[in-house]
N, C-alpha and C positions, 0 to 999 in steps of 0.2 A: 645834406645838400651842400655842394661846394661849386666853386667856379674858378677858372683860371683867367686872371685879369691882367691886362697890360697897363702898368702904372709907371709913368715917367720913363718909358723905355725898358722896364724890367717886368718880367712875368711873375705873378704871385698866385699861389693856390690859396684862396680865401674861403672862410666859412663865417656864418653869422655869429655875432657876439664874441668874436675873437679880435685880439689886438695885434698889429703888425707895425714894423719899422720899414718905411719906404723912403726912397730918395726925396729930397726936399720938395714940398709943394708950396705954392705961393699963397694959398688960402689962409685965413686967420684961424686962431684957436677957437674951438667950440662952434665952428661953422660946418655945414654939411657939404660933402663933395660927392658928385655922381660920376662914376666911371662907366662909360658905355662901350668900351672896347673889350668885350668879354670874348675870349678865345675858345673856351670850353665850358659847358654847363652840365651838371649832373644833379638829378633830384633823388637819387638812390635807386630808381627803377630804370631810368633811361639816361643816355648820354647824348648831348648835342654838341657837335664839333662845328666850329665856324669856318667859313671860307671867305675871307680871313676872320670875320667876327660873326658871332651869333646875334641875329637881329631880334629885337624885342626884349632883350634882357639887360637890366642895368643893376649896378651894385652901388648902394648908398653907404657912405662912410662918414664918420665924424672925426674931425681933427682934434686930437687930444693935446699935443704939445710939439714944439720944435726943439730939437736937441742937436748936440754934436757927438759924433761917435768917438771912440778911443783914438788916440794919436797913432798914426802910422809913420814909422821912420823909414826914410829912403836914403840909403848910404851907397855911394858909388866910389870905387877905388880901382886904380890901375897900378899893377905891380911895377916897381922900379921906375916909375914916371913921376913920383912925388905928386900924385893927383888924388885928392880926397875931397868929396863933397857930401855934406850931410844936410838933408832937407826932411821936412815932415809936413803932414797936414792932418786936419780933423774933418771928416766927412760930415756934411749937413744932412740930418735925417728928420723925418716927420713921423710921429706915432699916430696911427689911426685906429679906429675901432669900426669894424664892419657892422652896420646896423641892420641892413636888409639886402637880400638878393631877390630882386623882383622876378617872379615866375612869368613865363611867356603866356600870353592870353590864348585861350582856346580859339581856334579858328572857327568862325561861324560858317555853316554850310551856305553856299550861294544858291539861291533859288532862282531859277530862270523862269521868266514869264512864259507861260505856254502860248504857243501861237495858235490862233484859231484858223481853221481851214475852210 
């Protein structure tokens, strides 16, 4: 069973009991987070594609830690112009563990009241 979820503007293919690094989330460590923007859901037998999201499916995750990624160096240079600029940054990330992908509830058949004539 897996789902494709939109988390902070990025799409991730997630499975239960797996850990992922996602863009920084504002929630605290050891708190639960619910993602309801599921774009695709598969239970192994069938696939449900959202338009734009699949209704009734939510992904629950637990925030494990907040970290910084490796440093990225940005170096700009223009030949023969004596122009050099060196910058860098470390991207903020959040490590989460997917605890549960809720399955859609089975639709109950609607019973119409029979009209008496």
